[in-house]
N, CA, C and O atoms as a GROMACS GRO file, in nm:
protein
  244
    1UNK      N    1  -1.475  -1.117   1.178
    1UNK     CA    2  -1.423  -0.988   1.139
    1UNK      C    3  -1.376  -0.999   0.996
    1UNK      O    4  -1.317  -1.101   0.961
    2UNK      N    5  -1.398  -0.902   0.913
    2UNK     CA    6  -1.338  -0.912   0.779
    2UNK      C    7  -1.196  -0.821   0.799
    2UNK      O    8  -1.199  -0.717   0.865
    3UNK      N    9  -1.097  -0.860   0.747
    3UNK     CA   10  -0.966  -0.786   0.734
    3UNK      C   11  -0.950  -0.759   0.591
    3UNK      O   12  -0.994  -0.831   0.502
    4UNK      N   13  -0.880  -0.643   0.573
    4UNK     CA   14  -0.853  -0.578   0.451
    4UNK      C   15  -0.710  -0.529   0.473
    4UNK      O   16  -0.668  -0.475   0.576
    5UNK      N   17  -0.640  -0.556   0.361
    5UNK     CA   18  -0.478  -0.525   0.355
    5UNK      C   19  -0.472  -0.409   0.274
    5UNK      O   20  -0.515  -0.407   0.158
    6UNK      N   21  -0.413  -0.296   0.341
    6UNK     CA   22  -0.382  -0.162   0.277
    6UNK      C   23  -0.234  -0.132   0.264
    6UNK      O   24  -0.151  -0.168   0.348
    7UNK      N   25  -0.206  -0.061   0.148
    7UNK     CA   26  -0.093  -0.006   0.145
    7UNK      C   27  -0.076   0.142   0.180
    7UNK      O   28  -0.149   0.220   0.119
    8UNK      N   29   0.006   0.190   0.265
    8UNK     CA   30   0.002   0.327   0.305
    8UNK      C   31   0.144   0.398   0.239
    8UNK      O   32   0.255   0.345   0.234
    9UNK      N   33   0.108   0.528   0.194
    9UNK     CA   34   0.228   0.606   0.132
    9UNK      C   35   0.254   0.717   0.220
    9UNK      O   36   0.163   0.792   0.255
   10UNK      N   37   0.390   0.735   0.262
   10UNK     CA   38   0.437   0.842   0.352
   10UNK      C   39   0.541   0.926   0.263
   10UNK      O   40   0.628   0.874   0.192
   11UNK      N   41   0.517   1.069   0.277
   11UNK     CA   42   0.617   1.146   0.182
   11UNK      C   43   0.759   1.150   0.248
   11UNK      O   44   0.857   1.190   0.185
   12UNK      N   45   0.766   1.104   0.380
   12UNK     CA   46   0.889   1.126   0.446
   12UNK      C   47   0.908   0.976   0.532
   12UNK      O   48   0.812   0.916   0.581
   13UNK      N   49   1.034   0.933   0.542
   13UNK     CA   50   1.070   0.814   0.617
   13UNK      C   51   1.029   0.844   0.750
   13UNK      O   52   0.973   0.749   0.806
   14UNK      N   53   1.040   0.949   0.816
   14UNK     CA   54   1.011   0.960   0.959
   14UNK      C   55   0.864   0.988   0.983
   14UNK      O   56   0.826   0.996   1.100
   15UNK      N   57   0.781   1.004   0.887
   15UNK     CA   58   0.650   1.049   0.889
   15UNK      C   59   0.556   0.948   0.962
   15UNK      O   60   0.565   0.833   0.920
   16UNK      N   61   0.480   0.966   1.051
   16UNK     CA   62   0.382   0.899   1.124
   16UNK      C   63   0.238   0.876   1.070
   16UNK      O   64   0.168   0.776   1.089
   17UNK      N   65   0.206   0.985   1.000
   17UNK     CA   66   0.063   0.984   0.936
   17UNK      C   67   0.091   0.972   0.787
   17UNK      O   68   0.170   1.049   0.733
   18UNK      N   69   0.020   0.862   0.708
   18UNK     CA   70   0.037   0.856   0.577
   18UNK      C   71  -0.043   0.970   0.486
   18UNK      O   72  -0.150   1.024   0.518
   19UNK      N   73   0.025   0.990   0.381
   19UNK     CA   74  -0.043   1.099   0.281
   19UNK      C   75  -0.146   1.033   0.215
   19UNK      O   76  -0.249   1.097   0.189
   20UNK      N   77  -0.135   0.908   0.180
   20UNK     CA   78  -0.240   0.836   0.102
   20UNK      C   79  -0.246   0.691   0.139
   20UNK      O   80  -0.145   0.640   0.186
   21UNK      N   81  -0.351   0.621   0.123
   21UNK     CA   82  -0.372   0.479   0.137
   21UNK      C   83  -0.441   0.420   0.040
   21UNK      O   84  -0.509   0.489  -0.036
   22UNK      N   85  -0.435   0.285   0.028
   22UNK     CA   86  -0.494   0.229  -0.093
   22UNK      C   87  -0.528   0.077  -0.051
   22UNK      O   88  -0.444   0.005   0.002
   23UNK      N   89  -0.664   0.035  -0.080
   23UNK     CA   90  -0.692  -0.106  -0.037
   23UNK      C   91  -0.630  -0.189  -0.145
   23UNK      O   92  -0.641  -0.167  -0.265
   24UNK      N   93  -0.556  -0.298  -0.083
   24UNK     CA   94  -0.483  -0.385  -0.183
   24UNK      C   95  -0.558  -0.509  -0.188
   24UNK      O   96  -0.573  -0.565  -0.297
   25UNK      N   97  -0.611  -0.559  -0.076
   25UNK     CA   98  -0.678  -0.696  -0.079
   25UNK      C   99  -0.764  -0.696   0.036
   25UNK      O  100  -0.734  -0.654   0.148
   26UNK      N  101  -0.884  -0.754  -0.002
   26UNK     CA  102  -0.995  -0.796   0.098
   26UNK      C  103  -1.014  -0.944   0.085
   26UNK      O  104  -1.009  -1.000  -0.025
   27UNK      N  105  -1.033  -0.999   0.183
   27UNK     CA  106  -1.034  -1.140   0.197
   27UNK      C  107  -1.167  -1.213   0.116
   27UNK      O  108  -1.176  -1.332   0.086
   28UNK      N  109  -1.256  -1.114   0.093
   28UNK     CA  110  -1.371  -1.174  -0.006
   28UNK      C  111  -1.353  -1.142  -0.130
   28UNK      O  112  -1.448  -1.157  -0.207
   29UNK      N  113  -1.231  -1.093  -0.177
   29UNK     CA  114  -1.190  -1.078  -0.313
   29UNK      C  115  -1.166  -1.213  -0.391
   29UNK      O  116  -1.130  -1.322  -0.346
   30UNK      N  117  -1.199  -1.170  -0.537
   30UNK     CA  118  -1.179  -1.276  -0.619
   30UNK      C  119  -1.041  -1.305  -0.664
   30UNK      O  120  -1.026  -1.398  -0.743
   31UNK      N  121  -0.940  -1.238  -0.623
   31UNK     CA  122  -0.813  -1.234  -0.659
   31UNK      C  123  -0.716  -1.302  -0.527
   31UNK      O  124  -0.735  -1.288  -0.406
   32UNK      N  125  -0.629  -1.364  -0.580
   32UNK     CA  126  -0.509  -1.387  -0.456
   32UNK      C  127  -0.446  -1.271  -0.409
   32UNK      O  128  -0.445  -1.162  -0.467
   33UNK      N  129  -0.387  -1.301  -0.290
   33UNK     CA  130  -0.320  -1.186  -0.231
   33UNK      C  131  -0.179  -1.153  -0.318
   33UNK      O  132  -0.132  -1.039  -0.322
   34UNK      N  133  -0.127  -1.253  -0.379
   34UNK     CA  134   0.001  -1.234  -0.445
   34UNK      C  135  -0.043  -1.146  -0.576
   34UNK      O  136   0.028  -1.054  -0.615
   35UNK      N  137  -0.153  -1.177  -0.636
   35UNK     CA  138  -0.201  -1.100  -0.753
   35UNK      C  139  -0.239  -0.954  -0.706
   35UNK      O  140  -0.203  -0.860  -0.776
   36UNK      N  141  -0.290  -0.938  -0.623
   36UNK     CA  142  -0.313  -0.807  -0.564
   36UNK      C  143  -0.203  -0.714  -0.529
   36UNK      O  144  -0.217  -0.595  -0.559
   37UNK      N  145  -0.099  -0.753  -0.471
   37UNK     CA  146   0.017  -0.704  -0.429
   37UNK      C  147   0.092  -0.683  -0.554
   37UNK      O  148   0.147  -0.573  -0.565
   38UNK      N  149   0.103  -0.763  -0.647
   38UNK     CA  150   0.157  -0.732  -0.770
   38UNK      C  151   0.083  -0.632  -0.846
   38UNK      O  152   0.149  -0.551  -0.911
   39UNK      N  153  -0.033  -0.627  -0.845
   39UNK     CA  154  -0.104  -0.522  -0.922
   39UNK      C  155  -0.071  -0.374  -0.857
   39UNK      O  156  -0.085  -0.276  -0.931
   40UNK      N  157  -0.038  -0.358  -0.753
   40UNK     CA  158  -0.003  -0.236  -0.672
   40UNK      C  159   0.141  -0.195  -0.686
   40UNK      O  160   0.182  -0.090  -0.639
   41UNK      N  161   0.213  -0.277  -0.749
   41UNK     CA  162   0.347  -0.252  -0.762
   41UNK      C  163   0.391  -0.127  -0.840
   41UNK      O  164   0.492  -0.060  -0.814
   42UNK      N  165   0.307  -0.105  -0.935
   42UNK     CA  166   0.336   0.022  -1.012
   42UNK      C  167   0.309   0.141  -0.943
   42UNK      O  168   0.368   0.247  -0.962
   43UNK      N  169   0.206   0.119  -0.851
   43UNK     CA  170   0.166   0.254  -0.767
   43UNK      C  171   0.288   0.268  -0.665
   43UNK      O  172   0.301   0.379  -0.614
   44UNK      N  173   0.379   0.166  -0.630
   44UNK     CA  174   0.478   0.175  -0.530
   44UNK      C  175   0.597   0.256  -0.593
   44UNK      O  176   0.656   0.352  -0.545
   45UNK      N  177   0.618   0.195  -0.707
   45UNK     CA  178   0.742   0.252  -0.790
   45UNK      C  179   0.721   0.381  -0.828
   45UNK      O  180   0.814   0.461  -0.828
   46UNK      N  181   0.576   0.422  -0.872
   46UNK     CA  182   0.559   0.574  -0.896
   46UNK      C  183   0.582   0.664  -0.798
   46UNK      O  184   0.636   0.774  -0.810
   47UNK      N  185   0.531   0.604  -0.682
   47UNK     CA  186   0.533   0.688  -0.527
   47UNK      C  187   0.681   0.705  -0.496
   47UNK      O  188   0.727   0.812  -0.456
   48UNK      N  189   0.745   0.606  -0.514
   48UNK     CA  190   0.890   0.616  -0.466
   48UNK      C  191   0.981   0.693  -0.555
   48UNK      O  192   1.083   0.745  -0.509
   49UNK      N  193   0.944   0.704  -0.692
   49UNK     CA  194   1.003   0.780  -0.788
   49UNK      C  195   0.987   0.936  -0.751
   49UNK      O  196   1.073   1.023  -0.764
   50UNK      N  197   0.857   0.948  -0.703
   50UNK     CA  198   0.815   1.104  -0.689
   50UNK      C  199   0.875   1.144  -0.546
   50UNK      O  200   0.938   1.248  -0.534
   51UNK      N  201   0.855   1.066  -0.449
   51UNK     CA  202   0.912   1.085  -0.322
   51UNK      C  203   1.030   1.000  -0.270
   51UNK      O  204   1.013   0.909  -0.190
   52UNK      N  205   1.148   1.033  -0.320
   52UNK     CA  206   1.274   0.952  -0.310
   52UNK      C  207   1.295   0.938  -0.148
   52UNK      O  208   1.343   0.834  -0.102
   53UNK      N  209   1.263   1.031  -0.077
   53UNK     CA  210   1.277   1.025   0.080
   53UNK      C  211   1.163   0.969   0.148
   53UNK      O  212   1.163   0.969   0.271
   54UNK      N  213   1.061   0.919   0.081
   54UNK     CA  214   0.932   0.855   0.128
   54UNK      C  215   0.950   0.707   0.170
   54UNK      O  216   1.051   0.637   0.166
   55UNK      N  217   0.841   0.681   0.204
   55UNK     CA  218   0.842   0.522   0.232
   55UNK      C  219   0.683   0.475   0.199
   55UNK      O  220   0.587   0.549   0.177
   56UNK      N  221   0.685   0.325   0.203
   56UNK     CA  222   0.560   0.269   0.165
   56UNK      C  223   0.546   0.141   0.258
   56UNK      O  224   0.639   0.060   0.264
   57UNK      N  225   0.423   0.121   0.335
   57UNK     CA  226   0.408   0.003   0.415
   57UNK      C  227   0.280  -0.066   0.395
   57UNK      O  228   0.184  -0.008   0.345
   58UNK      N  229   0.275  -0.188   0.433
   58UNK     CA  230   0.135  -0.266   0.430
   58UNK      C  231   0.096  -0.284   0.562
   58UNK      O  232   0.175  -0.286   0.656
   59UNK      N  233  -0.044  -0.298   0.574
   59UNK     CA  234  -0.111  -0.294   0.712
   59UNK      C  235  -0.225  -0.368   0.681
   59UNK      O  236  -0.287  -0.345   0.577
   60UNK      N  237  -0.267  -0.474   0.776
   60UNK     CA  238  -0.395  -0.522   0.786
   60UNK      C  239  -0.492  -0.433   0.885
   60UNK      O  240  -0.459  -0.394   0.997
   61UNK      N  241  -0.611  -0.409   0.822
   61UNK     CA  242  -0.696  -0.342   0.926
   61UNK      C  243  -0.835  -0.403   0.935
   61UNK      O  244  -0.917  -0.359   1.015
   0.00000   0.00000   0.00000
């Protein structure tokens, strides 16, 4: 089973359904997990500045 690592963006801390999600890492990728997470850090900072009451989490699917 191929697992993929996603980042999920929520507009509110109490939200159950993400507004958006983004693939961060695929086990078959040519980059390491650390590199992939670092590459998404700009997206996280941008989201949190636009939605100060929001949250971001990571999930394997």
